[in-house]
N, C-alpha and C positions, 0 to 999 in steps of 0.2 A: 434777705432776700435768701431759702435758702430754696437750690432749685434742681431735679430733678433731669437724670439728663435722658433716662427712661421709663418706662412701663412697666408693668409688666406682660408678658411673653402673645399673642394672639394666638389665638384658632386658624390660622388659613393657611394655605401654603404660598411660598413670597412667587412661586410659578404658577398659579391658577388661579385669579382674584376671586376672590371671595362675595356672592351674592349674596346682598344686609336690605335692613329697611331704610339705614340709617345712617351716613356721614355727619359728623360736627366737628367744623374745624374752628381752633378755639383761641384766643392772642394766651388766654394761660384757662389751664385747669387744675383743682383742690381738689382731690385724688380723697382725701384724707387719712386714707389708707393706702401707705405707710402718708405712718404723721409729720406732719412739718412740712411736707415740699406741694411746694407749686412750679407744674409745667409747664413753658413757657414752649410755643410752636404745636402740640400737640394736636391729637385726634380724640374720637368717640366714635367708635363701631358702632351699635344698634340693630338687633335683630330680635323679631319675635319675643320683641318686647326685655330683651336681658342685653343686657353689657357684654359685646365679645372682641370687643381691643383696647386697647390705652396706648397705645402710638406715637412716636412720633410722630408731623402731618405729612413728612417728604418717604415715609413708610405708608404711610397707611392710604398716600393713594395708586400706591402698586399691589398690595393688600387687597383690596377690596373697591367693591363695585357696590354703588348703592341708588336705591330706586330714590334715594332725597338724599339732598347734601345742603346741609345748614352749612355759613360762612358766620361767624363769630366777631371779628375781627379785631374785638374792645372789649372784648366781653372777658368777664374772669366766667368761667363755665364752674361748680359746681353738683354736688348730692341735694336730692330735693328736701327744703329744713322739714323736720316734727315737730311741730307742737304737740308739745308731751304731757298739756292738763291745759282744757280748755270744757267753756259748756256752751256749744256753738248756736246755738237758738236763743240765747240768752242778746245775743246781738240784737235781737227789737228793743230789752232793755237799757239799749247801748242810753246812757248819760238821762237818764230817767230817775237815783237818786247818788248824790253827786256828793262829797267834799264830807262822808259822813262814818264813821267808828264801827267794826266791822262788823259786831252784833246787832248794834241801832240797822246798819244798814241793811242785812238780812231781814232781822226778824220787825220791824216793823216798816221797810219799805218794799222788798226782794219779795219776801214769803208773800203776805197780802199781794203782789200783782200776779204772784204765779197761782195765787188761788182760785183770783179771780178771769185768769184770762189765757192757762198754759191748757193747753190741746193736741192734740192727731197736729191737727191746719196749724200752729201755733206755732210748730216743733216743726213740721215743713218747712212754712216760710220763713224758718229762723236760721236754720242749719240751711239752706240753700243763698239768703244773704252770708251766711259767714263762710259759707266753704269756696263763692265769688272771691272773697274780701282775701282768702289763707292764698286762691292758690294766684291771687291776681300780686301776692307782695313773694310769691316764691316754696311757699307752706303747701307740700305732696298730702303730707300726710298728719292725723291728729290723735291724741286722744282724750275723748268725747264723754262729758259723764249729764248726763240729763237726762231727765223723762219719756216715758212716749221714740223706743229707741231703733222700732219699725218707721217712725214716720223719718227720723234723722235718716237710717239705714236706706231708704228711697232718694232724701236728699241727695246725700253724698255718690249714691250711686248714680242719679241726677243727671253730677254735676261731674263725674266722671273724680271724682275723689279717692286717693286710700282712706280708713278714717279705723280706728279703734272704737267700738263703740261700750260704753260703760253700763253694766246690767244695774242699775239702779237701785239700791238699795233703803232703806231708812225704818225704823221702826212708826212714824207715825204715819195719817188717811193722807195725800193728794188728791188733785182730780184725776192723776195716773193709778193710782191703788192703798186699798185700805190698810195694808200693814206689809211688815217683813217677809211673809211668806207669799202675797200675794205682788207686791217688787220683783222674788225668783222666781216664783210661776213666769208670769209676763216676759220677764225678759230674757228666760231660757229656750221660753218657747219662740221670740224669734231670732233667737241664735238657730237653733234649727233650722229657720225655714232661712236663713241667707248663712247661716256658717259656710256651704261651699263660692260663695260669692269671690273670685279671684282679691278685688278691693277692702271686701270687709272686715275683720278680726271682731273679737271681743276682748270683755276683761270685768270682772266681778268688782263692781264700784260701790260698798257701803262707804255712806255721805263720810262720815266724819266720826271719832269715838262718842263724841257728845251726843250720835243723832241714833246710835246700833249698839243693842243691847248684847250681852257675850256667848248666849245664846247665840244669837244671828251670826256675833262672827265663830263661833266655833262647826254649824254650816254651814262658812264660807267657805275657812282655810279647806274643808272637807269637799267641798265643791272643788273650787281652785286644784286643789291634787287632785282631783279621778275625772276635772278633764283641762287640766292645764292652759291656766284662766290666770293669767297675771291678776294680779288686787290691786286697787286705784282707787288710793283715800287723799284725802283729808286731815296732817294730822299735826300735831305741835301749829296753826299757824300764828297762837296767838297769847301772854303767859295766862287769859285767860280762862283759853283753855286747861293748859295745863295745870290753872290753881284749882279749877271742878272737877280736873279727872282727879287727882289728888283726894280730893274730899270728898270724893264721892267711893273713891276706889283702894285709895290710900298708895297706887301708885302713877306715877308721870304717864302720858295715853301710850307714847311709842311702852314700854316695859308692860303694859298690857295688854297689847297686843300684841310681844310676845308670846307671851303667856296664854295664849289664846292660842297661838301656832300661823301668828298673816307676818312673821316677820322673814321676810328668807328672801333669795332669787326674784319669785314669783311679785314681790309687791313694791308697788311704786310709790312713794309716802309726800305726798302732795305740800308745796310751802315748804314744810322741814325749815323751820327760823330762829327754832328756841331749843336749840341743842344744848344737851352736856358733853362731858367729856364719857358719860355711861351709853348711850343714847349716841355719839359718833365712836366706841367703840361697838356698841350692836351692831349700827350698818355700818361699820367695813367686816363685821368680822360675820355676816350670814347675808352677803353680797346683794341687800337690799338697793333700792335705788330711787333719787329724790330727781324729783317734782320742782324746779324753780322756776320762782313765778317773780323776778321783782318790778316789777311793773305794780303790778298787783297790788306786793304784798305795801312797793311806800306808798302806792295812790290811799289806803285804807290801813298805812303811819301799823303794818299788821308787824316791823324788825325786817332785821333784812337776814337772811341765811348766810350762814357760814362757811360759801360756799367753797374759799378759800383751805378751810382744813379740812372742809369734803375732799377735797380734788388730793391733797395734803395724802391723804390716809390709803386712796385708790380708792370709795368712794364714786359709783360710776352717779352721771346729772346730766341730767336731760331740759332742757328751755326747755315752757310756753310762759302760755298769754294769759292765761286762765279763762275768764269771760267775758267778754267786750260791757256786760256790766259792772265791771269792778277794774277797766283798764284807761283806757276805753277801745280800743288795737286791736287787732286782731295781727298782731306787725312784731314778725322772729327777729328780723333783722332792730328793730326797738329795744326787743328784749337783750339783743344779742352786747350791744352793747350798754346798758343798761347794768347788766350781770359784770359788763368785766371794769365801768368805772366804778360800781360801788362797790364791787369786790378791793377791790386796789382800794376805795378811801376805811374800807373797814378793816383793812388786814393792816392799813397802813405800812403800805408797800407795793407801791404802783407796778413789780417787778410777775408780779402773782395773776396770772389768766391769762396767757399770751393772746394772742387774735388766735395762732393757728385751737388752740385749745378750744377757746368757746364757738367756737365754727363747730367742730366737733362736740361737744356738747351739742349745738344744735339741731343733730345730721346724725351723727351713728350713737352719740351719747340716747339720743329719746329712741334711735332705730331699735338698741339694747336692752334698754331695758323692759319696751315694748313683746321680749322676746322676738321681734325680725333683724333682728341682726348681721342675721344669715341673705338676709333681703332684701336688703334696703341700708343704704341708710352710711353708704361710702360708693370709689368708683371701679368696682371691681368685677373683675370677670364673672359669668352666673350672674350678678345682683340684674333684680333688678337696675331699668333708664328710670329710675325716679331727679327726676335731673332740674336744674334754677339756673338759669343764663344772666348776671347783669350786667352793665352797662357801664362800659368805667373812660369812655372818650368825651363826654362833655363837660366846659368848661369849670362844672363845681365840680369836680374830679378830680380834678388837675393840679399840679403834674400826679404821678404817682409811683415813686418807688417800691410800693409794693401793695398785692393787689389784698391780700388777707388781710392787710391791716387794714388799710379803706374798705370791706365790710365789716369792719366793726366798729370802725373809726370816722366813718364819713359817707358812706354807701345809703340810700331811703330804698325803702322797696319800689318807692316809683322808679328806680331804676334797673329793675325786674323787669324785661322783652323778654322772652322763651320759658317755658314751663312744660315739662314731658315727664305723665307719671306713664310708667311701663310700658312706655316710650311710643306714647299717648300724646298729639302735642296742644296741651290745652289754653297755654297763652302762647299768642305768636304776637310780636314788636307791637312789645302792651297792651297788649288787646285779649284778655276774654273773647275763646273758642268757642261757636256756638250755643249763643251765653243773647238771651234779650234781657238786656235792663232795664228797659223806661216799661216792662210788665213786672217785672218786680218794684221798678222803683214803687209802681202802684200798689202794687199785694204792700208792702210797707207802708208805702202812707195808711192802708188803710188800718193796720196796727197800731201805726203812732196815735191815729185818730183815735179808738175805739180804746189804749191803753190811760190816752188826756181825759175822762170821763170820770 
């Protein structure tokens, strides 16, 4: 285990203690930046929602005077996890259509269910359920793609969770919008209404190359540049998608997106399972990011993203859960484990994707892809205090020689004890704060009854 002796300098005089809101003392802290470091017996200082110090415990007690002090004597403290791709409201469809190939799952089961049931109320309730699950598992920020983004915004706001909301675009009608122009118009109006919210941001989210036309993609490319928005899209998820795309356009889907001006640092390429050497070179040369969803890809038998090759070529990778309809958990700790193991298996190399690399994907990699790396993703002074504490003193996690390794290969989300978003505690002692579990479960039961009809 690589252990740091100290961390960044603190913005406080050694003679006069700085008054702050929160001081956290932890057995271990993994700041992500600098990479590969685990700090022992250090403290994190937070004021006005941002990190103001990361330093040895004995120094913190003289440098700071805190309104609240939290002792995490047998815990590892990390940045909050970033879920780089999900469909939050689809949590209400968890387990509805299991053990099916991707296109059968989508066309025969999911799209018909959505056409019948998805409304503003469905999205609000499903997103609250998803946010509760994500927060309880240490996810403080997600990149969402779904219909009725205003309902999702209200739900994330109610739960106090950070989220990037996708302005979803399709060519065909749904209960939400009639055509591509209608999707864009409605989504941009929601962005305008919520653009000043401290925890919410927006992306343009065309569903996939096979559901969006060239004309619409060209408009999206223009809007992304004008509004400085990421573009969040499923691409190269299945072999069938690539074969059909080549038949229709004469090009692989990623090459088509490049021709239309969309492959650049703003692109979040979701899944990116089937990549040839040309695709890899294109992603590397343009600075695009990949959202790796190992569990969903395995469950739908879509294939295995060549993550080791992505990392070797310097391509930024974050981790996503996808929706609970195809996973069936919104659990980044599970995604980290699956990402590490799957990469070793497919690369035939046990050394690829070490623990610190995977932790970086689950935190700073996702933040970078979303354009939020200056605000979240690592424990650096000035960044928001989006934090996750995981308890490692129970017998099931013993012995612990390396806490970073334990987070990937041992720990489960049930060991997440505390979560903060912008310095506000959302989970304390394994329990969501200000959360009416019974009321939400009652609402979910009503939706389950409706969906079974």
